[in-house]
N, C-alpha and C positions, 0 to 999 in steps of 0.2 A: 650652426652656420649663421652668419650675420645676415640680417634682412637686406643690407645694402648689396650683398653679392647676388641675392635672389632677384632684386630689382634690376640689377645690371643684366642678368641672364634674361629676364623678361623683356627688357628693352631690346636686347640683341635679337631675340626671337621675333619681336614685332617688326623690327627693321628688315629682317629676312623675309617675313611674310609680305610686307609692302613691296620690297624690291623684286621678289619673284613675280608678284601679280603684275607689276608695271612692265617688267621685261617680257613676260609672257604675252602681254597685249601687243607689243611691238615685235613679237616672234624672235626674241633673243634667248640664248641658252640660260638656264637657271644657274649655271656655274658662275656667271658674271654677278648674279645677285648675291651668291654666297661670298664671293670675293669682296664685293662692296660692303657687305655686312662685316667682314673681317677688318676692312680698312677703318670703318666707323668705330668698331669696338677696340681696335688695337692702338698702338702708340701714336699713329698718325691722326687718330680721332679722339675719343673720350678716354682712352687708356684705362679701360675697365678691368683688364686682366694683366697679370704679371708675365714675365718672360717664361718662367717655369711652367705656369699654367698653359701658356701657348704651346710649349714644347710637348707637354703631356697630351693636349688635345690633338696636336699634329701626329704624334706617334700612334694614338688610337685611331685616328682617321686613316693613316696609311695601312694599318693592320686590317681595318674593315674594308677598305677599298680593294686591297689585294685578295681578301676573302671572297668578295663578290665576283671578282674576275675569275678566280679559280672555280667558283660554283658554275659559272657560265662556260667554262672551258670544255670543249668537246674533242676528245682524242680521235674518235672516228671521223669527225668532220675535218680535223687537221690532216689526217692521213689521206683522205680523199682529195684534198687540195695541196698535197705535199709539194708538187712541182712548182706551183706559183708561190706557195708560202715560203719554202726554203730556198727557192731560186731567186725569184724577184724580190721577196721580202728581205732576205739576207743581203742582197746586192744594194737595195735602197738604204738599209741601215748602215752598212759598212761604208759605202761611198759617201753618203751624207756626213757621217761622223768624221771620216778622214778629211774631207774637204773643209768642214768647219774647223777641225783641229789645225789645219794648215793656216787658215785665216787667223785663228787665235794665236798661233806662234808668231805670225807677222806682227800682230798687235802687242807682242811682248809678254804673253802669258806663259806660264810654265806647263810642263807636260800633263800634270794631274788636272789642273784647271781646264786645259784644252780638251782633255778626254771627257770630263764631266759636262762641259758646255756642248761638245759635239754629240754626246749621247742624248742630251736633253733636246737638242734641235732636231735630231733624226726622228724623234717620235711624233706621231700625229694623234688627234683626239678620237679614240675609239667610241666614246659615249656620244659625241656630237655627230660624227659621220654616220655611224650605224643607225642612229635614230632618224636622221634626215633621209638617208637612203631608203629606209623602211617606209617612212611617211610618203615619200615620192614614188614608191613602187619600183625603185631602181636596183634592188638587191640582186635581181636575176639578170640585169643587163651586164654586158661584158665589162664596162668600166666599174660597175658596182662589185662584180666578182673579184676583179683585180684589186680594188680598194680594200675589200674584206681580207684578201690573202695577205696583203702588206700589213694591215693592222694586226692580224693574228701573229705574224712573226714579231712585230714590234712589241706586242704584249709579252711574248715569250722572252724577248731580249731583255726585258726588265729584270727577269729572275737572276741571270748571272751578274747583272750590274749590282743587284742588291747584295750579292756575295762579295763582289769586288770592292765596293765602297768602304766597308770596315777595314779591309786590308790596306787600302790606300791611306787610311787615316792613322796607321801605325807608324808614328814618327820615331819611336825608340830604336828601331832596327830597320835596316834597309829592306825594301820589298823584294824578297828573293823568289825564285821560281818554286822553291820548296814550300814557301808560305801559300802560294797560290794553289799548289798541288794539295797541300793539307786542307785548304778550304774546300776544294773540289771533293776530296775524300769525305770530309764531314758532310758536305751537301748530299753526296751519293748515299752515305750511311743514313742520314736523316730521311732521305726519300724512301729507302727500303724499309727502315723501321716504321715509318708512318704508313707505308703501303701495307705492311703486315698488320699494323694496328687497324687500318681501314678495312682490311679483308676479314679479320677474325674478331676483333672487339667491337668495332662500330656497328655492324649489323645487329649484334645482340643488344647493344645499348639502345639503338633506335627501335628494335622490336619491342622492347619494354616501354619505350616512350610512346610508340604508336598505339599500344594497347590502352594507354591512358586516355586516348582521344582528346588530348588537351593541346590546343594550338600554342598556348603560352609555354607549356613545357617543351614543346618541339623547338620553338624559337630560342628559348633559354639554353637548351641542350646544344643547339647548333653553335651559339655564340661561345659557350664554355669550351666546346671542342676546338673552335678556332683559336681562342686565347691560350688554351693548353698547348696546342701544337706550336703556336708562336713562342710561348715561353720555352718550349723544348729546343727549338732552333736557336733561340737567343742564348740558352745555356751552353750550346755547342759553339758559341762564338760567332754565329751567323745572324742574319737579320730576322727580327720577329715577323716582319711582313712576309718573308719567305715561308715560314711555317704556316701562316694564315692562308697563303696561296695554296700550299699543298693540302691543307684541310679542306678548302673549298673544292679543290680538284677531286679529292677522294669522295666527298659527299656528293659532288656533281655526277660521279660515275655510279653511285649507289642506286638501289631501287627506290629510295625515298627522295630522289632529286626533285621530282615534280612537287611533292608535298613541301619540301624545304623552300623551293622557289616561291610557291604560293604563299607560304607563311611569312617569308622575309621580304617579299616584294614591296609591301607598304613602307618598310623601313629603309630600303636600299638607297633611295635618293637622299634621305635624311642623313644616313651614315656617310655617304660620299660628301654631302654638304658640310658635315662636321670638319672634314679635312680641308675643304676649300676655304672655309671661314678662317681656319688657322693660317692658311697661306696668305689670305688677305691681311691678317694682322701683321705680317712681316713687311708689308709694303710701306715705304717711306715716301710720302708725297712730296716732301721737300726735295728729296733727291730726284724724284721724277721731274719736278718743275725745272730743276737746274740742268738736267740732261735731256730735255724733251726732244730736241732735234736729233740727238744721237739715237734715242729710242725709236723714233720714226724711221730713221735711216736703217737701223738694224732690222726693224720689222720688214721694210721693203726688201732688203737684201736676203733675209731668210725666206720669205714667201717666194720671191723671184728665183732664188737659188734652188729651193726644193722643187719648184715646177720644172726648171731646166733639167735637174738631175733625174727626177722620176720620168719625165718625158723621154730623155735620152736613153734610159735603161729599157723602157718599154719599146722604143723604136728598135733597139738592138735585139730585143726578144721577138721582133716581127709583128708587133701590134700596129694597126693603122694609126695615122697621125691623130685623127679625131678622138679615137679611144684613148690614146696615150695622153693627149692634152686634157681630156675630161677627167681622167684618173689623177693626173698631176695636180690640177686645181682642187680636186676633192681632198687631196692629202697635203695641201700646202700649209696648213696651220701647225702650231705646236700643241702637243697633247697634254692630257691631265697627268699622265705619269711623269712628264717632265717636271711638274711641280714636286712629285715624290722625290725624284733624284736631286733636284735643287735644294729641297728642304733637308734631306739627309746630308747633302754635301756641306751645307751651312752648319748642321749639327756636329758633323765630324771635323769641321774647320778645314775643309778641303777647298772652299770657295769663299772669296771675300763677300761680305754682306752687301756691299755697294754693287758689285757685279751681279750677285744673285737678284737683288731688287730690280735692276734694269732688265734682266732676262725674264723675271716674273711678269713685269709690266708688258714686255714684248709678247709674252705668251698670252696674257689676257687680251691684248689688242688683236692678236692673230685669231684667237677663239671667237672674238666678237664679230669679226668679218667672215668667219668660217661658214655660218648659215647662208650668207649671200653667195659666197663662192661655190658652195656645194649645189645650191639650187640652180645657179646659172652656169655651172661648169660645162654643160653640153653646149649652151648657147655661146659662151665665150670661146670654146674650141672651134665652133663653126665660124664665128666672126673672125677669129685669128686666121683660120685657114681659107676664109672667103667662100665658104660653102653655104648655099642657101638651103632653107629647110626642105623645099620640094625637090632638091637635086641630089640628095644623098641616096645611094643605092639601097640602103636598108629601108628607106621610107617610100620607095617607088614601087607601086603595084600597078598592074595593067588595068586599064579602064574596061569595065564589063560591057559587053554589047548591049545596045539599047533594047533590043527585042527580047533579051533573056531575062526571065523572072526567076531569080534565084533566092536561096536562103543564105543569109549572111550570119555566120557564126563568129561572135566576138569572144575570143578566149579558147585555147586548145588544150586545156587540162584534161582531167579524167572525164568530166561531163561532156566537154566539147568534142572529144574524140569519139565518145559513145554515140553522140548525135550524128556526127559525120559518117560513122560506119553504117548506121541504119539508113541514112539518106542515100548513101552510095548503093546499098543493096536494092533500093527502090528506084534507082536512076533519077533521083531528084537533084538538080544542079545546085551546088553550094560553093561558097568561098569562105575562107577562114582568115582572120587576123589574130596575131599573137605577138607578144613582146619578148618571149624567151628565144634568144638567137639559136641556142643549141637545139631546142625543140623544133623550131622552124626549119633549121638545116636538116635535121634527121627526118622530119616528115616530108620535106620536099624531095629528098632522095628516094623516099618510098612512093613518090608520085602523087602526094596529096596536093589539093588546091589551097595552099596556105602561103601567106606572105607576112613578112615582118612589118609591123606598123602599130602606132599608138592610136587606139580607138578613141582617145579624147581629143584628137586633132581633126578639125574640119576638113583640111585638105586631103588627108588620107582617106576619110570616109567618102568624100566625093570621088576620088580616083577609083575606088572599088565599085562605083556605081550604086551607091546606097539608095538613090532615088528610084531605082528600078527593082529593088528588093521587095519581094512579096512578104517576107518574114525576116525578122531580126531576132536572133537568140543571143542573149547576154549571159554567159556562163560563169563569169568571175564574181566573187563576193566582196571584193575590196570596196568598202563604203565610199572612200574618196573618189576612186575611179568611176564607180557606178553613178555617183551624183553628177559627175561631169558628162559621162558618155550617154546616159539615158535621155536627158533633155535635148542633147545635140542630135541623137538619132531621130527623135520625134520631130525635131525641127526640119531635118533634111529629108525625112521620109514620112510625111504626114499620113499617108494611106497604108503604110506597112503595119502588119501585126508585130508587136514587140513582146517577146517572152523573156522574163527575167528570172534567173535562178538565185535564190537566197538560202541562207542556212535556216532561218526561221522567219516568222511573219512580224517581227518587231516593227519594220518600216513598210509594211504592206500598203497601208493607205497612202503614205507619202510617195511610194514608187508608182502607184496607180495614178496619182495626181500629176506626177512628172511625165507620164506618157505611156506607161506599161499597160498593155492589154491584159496580160495575165502574169501574175507573180507566183512562182512555184517554190514554196518553202521546202527545202530538202528533207529536214527532219520530220515535219508534219506529214508530207507525202509518203515518207517511209512508213509512218504509223498507219496511214490509210491503206497502203498496199498490204501490210501485215493483217489488218482487219479484214480486207477483202478475201485473203487466203483462208483465214479462220472461218468466215461465214460460208465460203464456198465448200470447205471441207465438212461443214456442218449441214450441208444440203440446202442452203438458202439459194433460191433461183438467181442466176446471173443478172437478169434484168433488175431485180430488186437491189442487188448489191451495187450495181452501177448507179442506180437512182439515189441510194443513200450517199455514195461517194460524191456525186454531183451536188447533192444538197449541202454537204459539209463545205465544199468549195464555194458555193454561192453564199453561204453564211460566214465566209472568211474564217473557217476553221474554229468557229465559236465554241464547239463542244470538245475541242482538243486543248482547251485552256481550263485551268482550275482543277486541281487534283487533291485528293485527301492527303494531308500532310502527315509526315511521320514524326519521329522524335527529334529529328534535326531539321527545324524549319528554316527556310530561306525567307526572311521577312521582306525581301525586295520583290517577291513573286506572289501572284494571286493563288489562293488555295480554295478548295471546295470543302464546305463545312455543312454538316447535317444538324438541324435544330428540331428537336421533338417538342411539339406543343402540348403541354399538360393542361388539365382542366384549370381554368383561372388564368391562363396566359393572356397577356394584354391584347394580342391580335386575334384571339379566338372570337369569332362572330364578326370580324371585320373583313372587308374585301381587299383584294390586291391594290385597288386604287386608293384605299384609305391609308395605306402605308407610304410614307415619304421615302422612297428608296434612294433618291438623290441625296437626301440629307444623311441617310445611313451610309452612303458611298459603297454599297454592295449591290450585287445583281441577284435576282431570284431566278435560278436556273430551272428548277422543277419542284413539284410537290408530289409526295407519295402518300396515297390514302388506301388503306386496306390492301396493300400489296400491289396496287396499280400506280404507275408513274405518269404524271401529266407534265409534259415539257412546256415551259413558257405559258402558264395559265393566263387566261385573259383577265382584264381589269375587274370583271364582275365576280370572279371566283371568291367564295367566302371560306375563310379558314375555320376549321373545327378542331376540337380536341383530338389528339392522336395523329394529326397530320405531321409529316416529316418534311421540313423545308430544306431544300438544297440551295445554299447561297454561296456566291463566289465573291472573293475580295481578298485584300491583304490581311494577314493574321490579326493585327491589332484592330482593324476595322471590323473584322468578323466578331471579335470578342464584344465590342461595343454594340454591334448590331444585334447579337443574340440577347444581350441584357435588355436592349430596348424592346425587342419583340416579345420577350417573356414578362418583363416587369414594367414596361412603359417608360 
């Protein structure tokens, strides 16, 4: 391989790194960085790669993109949401496609071109929307659930389109119904053959791979399976990407799904980026500059048209105007699978390169404004409808009486419901806020004192009478919401006791500084409860058990950190390590104060001498031969510290 090619690849990767870093700073999707890298590397830029190389990269990118989609595909989840997925989702795709095709016909395009363009416009960005909804905590809101349902159907709709495109490309004979039926038969045959392969062969293959305990072998086996299934469907005359999707779906339903996800997650974004770089290489900036106003006009028409269509369908389905508008603005952009369809259409010569370039640029621009539209979709909907924040029925909760001192529970999941049940049994007044509309509706029908409201909003907390609450219990663990809600609660209720539930004590000090009176790490408290039961069954007096538990809490669970490591070390966590001091060890005869523990970057947890353990020996303790030092630190630091303690 020539050194020039390696240098070009290196420069391309450097451009991608810089572009991703810059766009992340301004909270733009990384997809745009990959597209920019492709523009710089392609014919519009330095022209580092040939057309054949670009097509190869694009095909590999499509295969890997479809594989990751199949891996994340959940049949049970799809079945649970079947009404909105197949009802609303199919209506959105069909109506948007037909409406776009009608406009394309008016503009003078033929039927095949109109179908490709309509299908591409109908799709939205699953990657961008799902990530933003998850970051904002809106996946469980009604407009978030509706958006996910539509996105699921759009992703499914890509599969038959991948079957249809090769048939449309067959110019030697007319596209007959028999050809379509034959393709469907082949698709069904491929599905059942791969299903049998996935049920009988794949488990045995991955059983052997799992016994090797090699992550590299797991990843390699996964990629080989995806490429083999892709080659199989291509041999049948179907799309290679369709086989990769089926492989991902089969592996996603296997018992090794979690392991495969964990192993391939670091590569997933890079594999998707490979495809988007190839798309960027197809952009012709000269063409874009010549037709810039047409591109902006098309962008406006597509975004505005998709908003109108989605809003209209949701209103026909009986959804409120605010929910319908929020969902419509969330899905107003063009998606990443539109790039797949456009790239394949150009490859099969179904679409003119000039039209494809304009549509790709429109898609890029729509995805660049997607983060802003998604984040402000609720506010835009309220502004359009003239609804003020404090006037919406979901956000209105009754003001608590001034004389009533209640317990305010923020979050009504498993923990929140348990707390409420015990408070009710003791006749302690309480009030609950939660953001899950289905949960709120169900609990209110059962007579619970619960209201829909965002705990990160000052107006909502004031309305529930937070200033009169004697105690506030925050039961959710989402870091972003917790960072916003905790300081706000402390500011509005300076005298109230605030209890915060977390999964562990990673941010214990920060949460206490932010205003929490007590932080309850769920996993560590579970360990303490198990310890208390063990000690109680062993006959230890209850008073002594309670004293030990309270001591652990006062010391911030200090002795629940640092454990003897096994064969599989996690070098990011602290471990407990025992060091036996032989005669002649460097620290024998020295005191605890004589050792620079800060320089060693480890902690002396305890010293064992003649079978007795002394926790946290004082600075005057003198080490002697035969002592066993229990030190805590990260594995590499422990190795260096042991060498220093023994040899100086």
